[in-house]
Backbone bond lengths (Angstrom), bond angles and torsions (degrees), N, CA, C in turn:
res aa  C-N    CA-C-N  psi(-1)  N-CA   C-N-CA  omega(-1)  CA-C   N-CA-C  phi
1 X - - - 1.451 - - 1.529 108.59 -
2 X 1.306 115.73 135.65 1.459 120.20 -179.46 1.530 110.85 -76.00
3 X 1.316 114.93 169.25 1.465 120.80 -179.82 1.523 108.75 -71.26
4 X 1.330 118.03 125.82 1.460 120.50 -179.84 1.531 111.86 -59.77
5 X 1.334 115.30 142.37 1.463 121.19 179.43 1.520 111.86 -129.20
6 X 1.338 116.72 8.41 1.465 121.44 178.08 1.530 108.58 -149.91
7 X 1.319 114.39 165.76 1.464 119.50 178.55 1.521 111.04 -57.27
8 X 1.322 117.36 -46.86 1.470 119.64 -177.05 1.530 111.10 -64.39
9 X 1.326 117.63 -38.68 1.462 120.39 177.95 1.529 111.26 -67.54
10 X 1.339 117.07 -37.54 1.465 120.82 178.78 1.527 110.53 -65.57
11 X 1.310 116.83 -46.45 1.471 120.20 178.56 1.527 110.15 -61.57
12 X 1.329 116.78 -42.37 1.470 120.35 179.41 1.524 110.77 -63.81
13 X 1.331 117.67 -41.08 1.470 120.79 179.38 1.521 110.55 -62.34
14 X 1.322 116.62 -45.47 1.460 120.10 179.42 1.526 110.23 -62.63
15 X 1.329 116.62 -49.06 1.471 120.67 -177.51 1.528 111.70 -63.17
16 X 1.324 117.14 -46.20 1.470 120.13 -176.60 1.522 112.58 -68.49
17 X 1.311 116.61 -42.01 1.466 118.47 179.10 1.523 111.07 -70.10
18 X 1.319 116.45 -30.38 1.458 119.43 177.58 1.533 110.48 -67.94
19 X 1.311 116.96 -40.84 1.471 120.58 177.77 1.530 109.72 -59.20
20 X 1.314 116.84 -43.49 1.470 121.18 179.19 1.529 111.12 -66.03
21 X 1.333 116.26 -38.94 1.463 120.33 176.37 1.523 110.60 -62.73
22 X 1.324 117.15 -45.44 1.467 120.53 -179.95 1.523 111.84 -60.37
23 X 1.325 116.95 -37.43 1.470 120.08 177.76 1.525 110.21 -61.86
24 X 1.322 117.21 -41.36 1.468 120.33 177.17 1.523 110.51 -66.05
25 X 1.325 116.79 -42.41 1.471 120.29 179.39 1.523 111.66 -63.69
26 X 1.326 116.85 -34.11 1.469 120.79 178.35 1.523 111.82 -60.98
27 X 1.320 116.93 -26.16 1.470 121.36 -178.44 1.530 112.92 -83.47
28 X 1.323 117.23 -8.32 1.465 120.93 -178.52 1.530 109.73 -82.29
29 X 1.329 117.65 120.57 1.468 119.38 176.81 1.538 110.40 -64.44
30 X 1.316 116.42 134.17 1.466 120.68 -179.20 1.522 112.41 -53.87
31 X 1.329 116.64 -36.98 1.468 119.36 -176.75 1.535 112.75 -75.61
32 X 1.325 118.17 -4.28 1.465 121.50 177.36 1.532 112.60 -113.32
33 X 1.307 117.68 -3.46 1.471 122.04 -173.22 1.528 113.23 -65.31
34 X 1.327 117.77 -23.12 1.466 120.01 -179.06 1.533 113.30 -105.05
35 X 1.330 116.91 6.84 1.466 120.48 176.85 1.526 109.10 -73.66
36 X 1.319 116.26 125.09 1.467 120.72 -179.52 1.525 109.22 -86.14
37 X 1.326 114.84 75.62 1.459 120.63 -176.23 1.526 112.67 -126.44
38 X 1.318 116.62 13.33 1.462 122.78 178.81 1.524 108.35 -111.43
39 X 1.334 116.69 143.99 1.460 120.13 178.05 1.528 109.66 -58.33
40 X 1.331 116.26 128.53 1.458 121.55 -178.63 1.515 112.79 -78.49
41 X 1.304 116.21 177.90 1.460 122.04 -179.39 1.525 112.72 -78.93
42 X 1.320 117.25 -21.24 1.465 121.42 175.32 1.530 107.98 -102.15
43 X 1.303 115.89 141.17 1.463 121.23 -177.62 1.531 110.51 -54.20
44 X 1.336 114.59 133.17 1.454 120.30 176.24 1.516 115.31 79.53
45 X 1.340 117.56 10.16 1.464 120.24 179.59 1.523 110.24 -112.68
46 X 1.318 114.22 161.45 1.461 121.21 175.30 1.520 108.66 -121.61
47 X 1.308 114.85 152.48 1.459 120.74 177.66 1.521 108.73 -140.09
48 X 1.321 113.91 169.78 1.461 121.41 175.91 1.531 109.12 -102.25
49 X 1.306 115.83 168.53 1.471 119.57 173.55 1.522 109.07 -60.63
50 X 1.325 117.22 -38.51 1.460 120.26 178.37 1.538 110.95 -63.53
51 X 1.348 117.17 -36.87 1.469 120.41 174.22 1.527 110.32 -62.37
52 X 1.316 116.77 -39.59 1.465 121.08 179.63 1.528 110.62 -62.46
53 X 1.321 116.42 -40.17 1.464 119.68 176.12 1.528 109.67 -65.03
54 X 1.332 117.50 -40.09 1.463 121.54 177.26 1.525 110.64 -58.89
55 X 1.303 116.35 -41.24 1.463 122.81 177.86 1.539 110.24 -58.96
56 X 1.326 115.79 -46.82 1.469 120.07 -179.68 1.524 111.51 -65.57
57 X 1.332 116.97 -41.14 1.471 120.47 176.50 1.524 109.16 -59.64
58 X 1.333 116.01 -48.29 1.454 120.54 -178.43 1.519 112.57 -57.70
59 X 1.333 117.37 -44.89 1.461 120.00 179.62 1.518 111.73 -67.48
60 X 1.332 117.32 -41.36 1.472 119.39 178.77 1.524 110.70 -62.75
61 X 1.328 116.85 -42.41 1.461 119.93 178.06 1.529 111.23 -66.13
62 X 1.316 116.23 -34.65 1.456 120.18 177.56 1.532 110.43 -65.77
63 X 1.316 117.79 -42.96 1.470 121.04 176.93 1.529 110.06 -60.63
64 X 1.325 116.77 -42.86 1.470 119.80 177.16 1.528 110.96 -61.63
65 X 1.317 116.91 -38.34 1.468 121.15 177.45 1.527 110.40 -63.66
66 X 1.340 116.27 -44.92 1.468 119.88 177.90 1.528 110.56 -57.12
67 X 1.324 115.60 -46.69 1.463 120.25 -177.36 1.524 111.23 -65.08
68 X 1.323 116.40 -40.21 1.461 120.71 178.55 1.529 110.63 -64.90
69 X 1.319 116.72 -44.53 1.469 119.73 178.21 1.520 110.29 -61.06
70 X 1.312 116.78 -43.11 1.462 121.06 179.10 1.525 110.98 -62.97
71 X 1.334 116.47 -42.90 1.475 121.13 178.62 1.522 111.89 -59.25
72 X 1.329 116.15 -30.87 1.473 121.24 -178.35 1.531 112.27 -95.14
73 X 1.331 116.66 11.03 1.455 120.91 176.86 1.515 114.76 71.53
74 X 1.323 116.45 18.85 1.463 120.76 -179.56 1.526 110.07 -91.39
75 X 1.321 115.91 153.79 1.455 120.35 172.85 1.519 108.47 -69.56
76 X 1.308 116.06 135.19 1.457 121.31 179.30 1.525 108.28 -94.63
77 X 1.326 115.64 127.74 1.466 121.34 177.73 1.523 108.18 -91.10
78 X 1.336 116.21 97.59 1.457 120.92 179.54 1.524 109.77 -87.39
79 X 1.316 121.26 139.29 1.455 125.08 -8.72 1.531 112.55 -77.98
80 X 1.343 116.62 -32.44 1.461 121.10 179.10 1.522 107.63 -160.07
81 X 1.323 115.71 151.82 1.461 120.23 177.64 1.531 108.90 -55.49
82 X 1.321 116.51 128.32 1.463 121.40 178.60 1.515 114.70 88.62
83 X 1.327 117.90 -1.05 1.467 121.74 -178.85 1.526 109.62 -131.74
84 X 1.327 114.53 144.33 1.456 121.40 174.31 1.525 107.66 -109.49
85 X 1.329 116.08 165.98 1.459 120.00 -178.91 1.525 112.29 -60.46
86 X 1.326 117.93 -26.12 1.466 119.71 178.98 1.533 111.83 -87.31
87 X 1.326 117.22 8.75 1.471 122.49 178.97 1.528 111.98 -119.08
88 X 1.324 116.33 30.23 1.462 119.64 -175.34 1.523 112.54 -69.80
89 X 1.329 117.86 -24.87 1.464 120.12 174.77 1.516 111.03 -63.50
90 X 1.325 116.16 -41.45 1.472 120.57 177.41 1.527 110.53 -66.96
91 X 1.323 116.69 -38.31 1.463 120.10 177.79 1.530 110.09 -65.17
92 X 1.314 116.56 -39.48 1.470 120.13 175.97 1.524 110.16 -59.54
93 X 1.331 116.56 -44.02 1.465 120.45 177.87 1.514 112.19 -59.52
94 X 1.333 116.48 -38.18 1.468 120.59 176.38 1.523 110.11 -61.91
95 X 1.334 116.51 -43.37 1.465 120.01 179.31 1.531 111.01 -63.21
96 X 1.334 117.58 -40.10 1.471 120.44 178.04 1.531 109.43 -57.36
97 X 1.333 116.06 -45.50 1.470 121.24 -178.86 1.528 110.94 -67.59
98 X 1.326 116.54 -42.24 1.471 121.02 -176.92 1.529 112.65 -55.53
99 X 1.328 117.20 -33.27 1.471 120.50 -175.38 1.524 112.45 -117.16
100 X 1.327 116.68 17.72 1.462 120.99 -175.80 1.524 113.31 -68.52
101 X 1.314 117.52 -22.87 1.467 119.52 -178.35 1.529 112.90 -81.11
102 X 1.323 116.33 -5.26 1.464 119.86 -176.21 1.522 111.45 -100.55
103 X 1.306 115.40 145.17 1.460 121.51 178.33 1.527 110.44 -72.23
104 X 1.297 114.94 167.94 1.463 122.47 176.07 1.535 109.89 -54.23
105 X 1.312 116.83 -48.32 1.471 120.98 -179.37 1.531 111.33 -64.57
106 X 1.326 116.86 -41.85 1.471 119.94 179.51 1.531 111.14 -64.83
107 X 1.337 116.91 -42.28 1.461 119.31 178.75 1.523 111.65 -68.18
108 X 1.317 117.01 -35.38 1.472 118.78 175.78 1.525 110.25 -62.29
109 X 1.322 117.01 -41.58 1.472 120.48 178.24 1.529 110.78 -65.37
110 X 1.335 117.16 -40.03 1.472 121.01 177.06 1.524 110.61 -61.94
111 X 1.317 116.58 -40.98 1.453 120.51 -179.61 1.535 110.83 -64.32
112 X 1.309 117.37 -43.09 1.470 120.36 176.66 1.526 109.70 -59.31
113 X 1.318 116.43 -44.85 1.461 120.82 -178.50 1.527 112.26 -62.56
114 X 1.326 117.32 -46.32 1.462 119.76 -177.16 1.532 110.23 -71.08
115 X 1.319 118.10 -33.80 1.477 121.32 174.79 1.516 109.55 -63.48
116 X 1.327 117.56 -43.08 1.474 121.29 178.40 1.532 111.04 -63.75
117 X 1.335 117.11 -39.28 1.466 120.70 177.02 1.528 110.85 -62.92
118 X 1.315 115.86 -40.24 1.456 120.67 179.75 1.529 110.48 -64.73
119 X 1.309 117.04 -45.28 1.473 120.27 178.01 1.528 110.18 -61.69
120 X 1.317 117.17 -40.97 1.471 120.55 177.93 1.523 110.86 -61.16
121 X 1.317 116.35 -43.44 1.469 121.46 179.61 1.528 110.38 -62.83
122 X 1.327 116.75 -45.13 1.468 121.36 178.63 1.523 110.33 -62.15
123 X 1.323 116.67 -38.15 1.471 121.48 -178.74 1.518 112.41 -59.44
124 X 1.315 116.62 -25.73 1.467 121.51 -179.17 1.532 112.51 -85.78
125 X 1.320 116.73 -6.32 1.468 121.43 -179.52 1.518 110.58 -93.32
126 X 1.310 115.12 158.72 1.462 120.66 172.70 1.521 109.10 -96.41
127 X 1.320 115.98 164.14 1.461 119.82 174.30 1.524 110.09 -58.70
128 X 1.325 116.83 -38.48 1.460 121.24 179.54 1.530 110.67 -62.29
129 X 1.336 117.94 -43.81 1.470 121.10 178.22 1.525 111.46 -62.94
130 X 1.322 115.82 -38.47 1.460 120.67 -175.96 1.528 113.36 -80.60
131 X 1.332 116.85 -36.60 1.460 119.57 -170.69 1.531 115.00 -130.84
132 X 1.326 117.78 3.19 1.460 120.78 -174.02 1.510 116.08 -78.74
133 X 1.319 117.86 -24.11 1.462 119.64 -177.65 1.527 109.47 -157.69
134 X 1.338 116.67 159.96 1.469 119.18 177.76 1.532 111.03 -61.56
135 X 1.316 115.45 145.57 1.465 121.78 179.35 1.522 110.09 -115.09
136 X 1.321 115.33 -45.23 1.462 120.99 176.19 1.525 106.56 -129.60
137 X 1.322 115.72 114.71 1.463 121.80 -174.98 1.530 108.16 53.32
138 X 1.334 118.26 -122.02 1.471 120.47 -179.57 1.523 113.10 -92.59
139 X 1.331 117.35 0.36 1.466 121.55 -172.74 1.521 111.06 -92.14
140 X 1.316 115.79 135.22 1.468 120.22 174.00 1.524 109.50 -75.93
141 X 1.308 115.49 165.72 1.466 120.70 177.22 1.532 110.34 -59.77
142 X 1.322 116.68 -44.55 1.464 120.24 179.60 1.517 112.76 -60.58
143 X 1.326 115.80 -41.08 1.467 119.79 179.96 1.523 110.78 -68.07
144 X 1.331 117.54 -40.53 1.465 120.81 177.42 1.532 111.06 -63.27
145 X 1.325 116.37 -39.02 1.472 119.56 176.85 1.524 109.50 -63.34
146 X 1.323 116.51 -47.98 1.465 121.24 -178.23 1.525 111.20 -61.87
147 X 1.326 117.05 -44.09 1.469 120.89 -179.06 1.522 112.74 -62.79
148 X 1.325 116.79 -21.14 1.462 121.01 -175.56 1.525 113.12 -118.43
149 X 1.328 117.07 16.67 1.470 121.00 175.89 1.527 110.11 -139.89
150 X 1.317 118.48 -78.55 1.464 119.59 -174.77 1.529 112.85 -65.97
151 X 1.324 117.67 -37.03 1.476 118.77 177.90 1.525 111.69 -64.36
152 X 1.339 119.19 -47.21 1.469 118.45 175.44 1.538 113.50 -62.74
153 X 1.335 118.05 -30.18 1.467 119.21 175.98 1.528 109.18 -60.85
154 X 1.327 115.93 -44.76 1.465 120.11 -178.89 1.527 110.68 -66.99
155 X 1.314 117.04 -41.41 1.459 121.13 177.73 1.531 110.14 -61.77
156 X 1.325 116.50 -44.65 1.473 120.93 179.95 1.522 110.41 -62.53
157 X 1.308 116.83 -41.05 1.459 120.78 178.32 1.526 110.06 -58.23
158 X 1.328 116.86 -45.67 1.459 120.76 178.69 1.519 111.98 -62.18
159 X 1.328 117.00 -41.52 1.467 121.06 178.47 1.527 110.42 -62.83
160 X 1.310 116.98 -42.95 1.463 121.04 -178.71 1.522 110.39 -66.20
161 X 1.314 116.98 -44.03 1.466 120.27 179.99 1.535 110.54 -61.62
162 X 1.328 116.91 -42.45 1.472 121.34 176.46 1.518 110.32 -61.95
163 X 1.325 116.16 -45.64 1.467 121.91 -179.77 1.531 110.27 -61.31
164 X 1.334 116.99 -43.56 1.461 120.70 -179.87 1.530 111.23 -61.37
165 X 1.335 116.89 -41.75 1.463 120.16 179.05 1.530 110.96 -62.19
166 X 1.319 115.75 -40.88 1.455 120.95 -179.24 1.528 112.26 -71.41
167 X 1.317 117.06 -38.56 1.460 121.23 -173.44 1.524 114.84 -94.67
168 X 1.309 116.85 -8.78 1.456 118.27 -179.58 1.520 112.59 -128.29
169 X 1.346 114.09 12.09 1.459 121.33 174.66 1.467 114.35 57.75
C-alpha cells in the first residue's frame, strides 16, 4: 500500500491494516498471549503479544493526545512529555506497564476502541488540515498519524506472524 496522501487514503490505510492485524491476532492462542517470547521494542528485551497490543494502544492514544492538544492551540510535546525520539524503547516499556493489568481480550477491545476514535478524529479533518502543511518538522499531520498508527499495525502484524511460525512450528 502506498503512503496515504488524503483523508480517505489515510482512513483506508488504518482500516485495512487493522483488519490484517486482527487476523494475525485471531491466530494467537489465548494461553500464549502473555508469554514474553517476542523481541521487544528496546534492544535486548522480550515482550508478549499482549505487550505488543499495549504498545499499539499507547501510540494510538498518544496520537489522539497530540491531535487534541493541537485542536486546543497547545504546543505538542513530541513524542511524549519526558521522552525523546531516541528513547522510544523506554516509552514502549511505559506502554507495556500502562496496560499490563488487562487481559489479551480486554486489550484487543481497547485497541479497537482507540483505533475507532482515531478514525473518527481524522474524519473531522480536511485534506488541507492533514496534508496541506508541515505539522512536526517536515511531516504533515496526516503523515504523523500514519507513521504512528497504520504503519505500526503492519509492523505488529509481521512480528506476530513471525512469532506464530516460531512458536507453533
